[in-house]
N, C-alpha and C positions, 0 to 999 in steps of 0.2 A: 677071138682067142687071144689077140695081144694085151688087151684091157684086163681080162683076166688073169695072165700072169701076170702083171704088175699087179693085180691085188693080192694076187697071193703073196709075193713079193713084200709088199707093204706090210701083210700081216705077222709073215713069218720074223722080218725086220722090226717091227713092233713089239712081239712078243721074245726077242734076244735082247731090245730094251727094257722091255720088264723085266726081264730075268736077273740082268746085270743089277739095274735099280735094287730088286728086292735083294739080291746078292749082296750089293753095297748097305743096303738100308740094315740088314741082320747081322752083319761084320759090325757096322757103325753103334747098335744095338748092344753085342757082346763085350765092345770093346768099352760101351758106357757101364754093364755091368759089372765088365774087372775094374774098371775104374772106381766107380761107387764099392766095391768091395776092399780094394787097397788103401780108399781115403778112411773107410769104418775103420780098418786093421790100423790106418796109423790113428786115428781116433781112442782107439783103445788100448795101444803104446803109450800114449801121452797122459793117460791116465796113471800108469804105472810106472812109468820110467820120466825120466829126466832128460832131454832132448835138448838143449839149449842154443846150440849154435851150428852153424852151416857146414863146418867140417865132421860135427858130431853125426850128423843127416847125411854125410856124404858115407861117410865108415857104414852105417848101419843100413843105407840102401844098397850099400854096393854088396856087402854079405847076404843083403835079403835076395839081390838079382844073381850071385853066385849061387846060392842054394838053388834058385827058381830052374837055372840052366844047368845044374847038377855039374857046375866046374869044382874045381877041388878049393875046400877052403883054405884061405891065406894063414889059417892060424891053428896051433894044436888043440883041437878043443876039448879034449880030455882036461888039458891044463887051465881051459880059459873057464869049467863050466862053475868052477865053483866063487870064481870073480864074479860071474854072471848074476850067480845066486846073491852074493853080496852086494851088489849095485842094484839089484831089486830091492833087499831089506833099506840098504840106506835111503835109496828112493824114495823109497815108502814113508818110511820116516819123515825124509824131508817134507814131502807133498802133504802129507799129515799133519805137520806144523805150521805147514802155510795156511791151511782150510782154515785149521783153529783158528790163527791168528787174523784174517778174515773174517769168520764167523765170529770172533770175540769182538773184532770191531762195529760190525755189523748188529751186534745185539745191544753193543754198549749204545750207539745213536738211538735204534728203537725202545731203549726203556726212557731217553730222554723227551720220547712225545707222550703228551700229556695226556692220552687214549690210552695208555700202555698203563698195565697192571701188571706186577712182578709178582706171580704165585710162590707159595713157598718153597717148590721144588725146584724153581729156577726156570722154570716156564714161566711167557710173556702171554698177555691176551690183549687184543685192542677189540673192544665192539664198539660193532658200527653202527647198528639197531637193536633197540635193547629187547624186544618182546613182550608177553604178558602171561602170568600165569606164577606157576612153581619151580622153583629150579631143583633139576634131577639129581640123587643120589646115587653114592658110589652104585647099589646093587640094581637102579633102575635102567631098564631095556630104553635105550633111545635111538631114534628115527631122524638121521640127518643127511644132508647135502653136502658134498666137501669136494674141495680141490686140492691135491697136496702138490708143494714145489719145493725142488733145490734152491738153495742158493743165489743159481743163475738163470733162475726162471723156468729149467725145464721140468715139466710135470710129470711126475712119475707115476700118478692116480687119482681117479676122479670120478666119484661116481655121477658127476652131474655131465660128463662126458657119456658115461655109460644111459644116463636116463633114468636110472634107478636108484632108490634110495637107500642107504645103508643101514642095516640095524644089528644091534648089539648091545650086549650090558656093558655099563659104563668100565667097571671095574676088571673087564678082560679085553681092554686094548693098551695103548703105553700110557706111560703114566703124565705124560703132558696134557694129552685127552683127558683123563680120568678128573684131573684137577680142574683145567680150564672149560670145561662145559658143566661142573657145577654151579659156573659164575654165569650163566644163561638161560634165559628162560626161553618156552616155545613162540618159533615165529624169531628171535634173535639171529642176527647174522655176527660172525666177528674173526678176526685172524689171529692166530695161534703163532707163537713160534717157540718152536720144541729145540731147544740146546739136545747134544747126543746122548747124553743120561735119561733123557727125560724121553726118549725115543728108544733109537735102537742102538745105542750105545758102540761099541765098536767093532758090530757086524756088517757084514755086506748083505743088505734086501734089494737084491734086482739091481735095477740102477742107482740106488743108493749106495753110496761109499761109504765104509767106515768113520765114524764121528763127524757124523753131517746134522749140521741143525737143517732141521726141515720147517716150512711155513706151510699152514693150511687153510684157507678159508673155508668157511663152515655155516651152516642155517641149521639150528635145531627146528626141526620142525614138531614134533611130537613127541611124548613122553609114553612110551605104551604101558 
């Protein structure tokens, strides 16, 4: 009987430890979820606002903390709303100008490469392998594999990752593609550098910020 009681006690104690461990793991998981959410929110804010020193970070995080804890605002929010709007507009213009300067400098270096061909619309193509056959015409439907990247290397779209080639009439896509793919033959592989005015211009397109240079690795599989 004594051994049985000790066994029951050990089982109960083990269950208690398991419950504590599970609760701890759940709490840690929740904390990591919220931390990840906070980090992503910070990333999103950085894309729209210039927060470039520790004092600014402190002020921003204090406002966020006071709101989340339902504390009274330290400022007259109605008074500052127009100033917040102005900061968004000013910072957007500054960030856009900075991005343009970086892209122009990058594209300038690309154009110096011997492989580069600058097209009439300002797009640049570097053919890696030539392929064989005829070049497509604007009205042709083409079948391609591609990966689209931003200047920072982030992939925003990829038929390669999906495992399914894309098919479309050549005159129905961005002008960078319309012009560049006419330089390629079936089987050819190339890198396209598309300035904003040959891509999405000042429009936001998913993760693509307005006035973004786009880079595509393209393989022309077939002219349909």
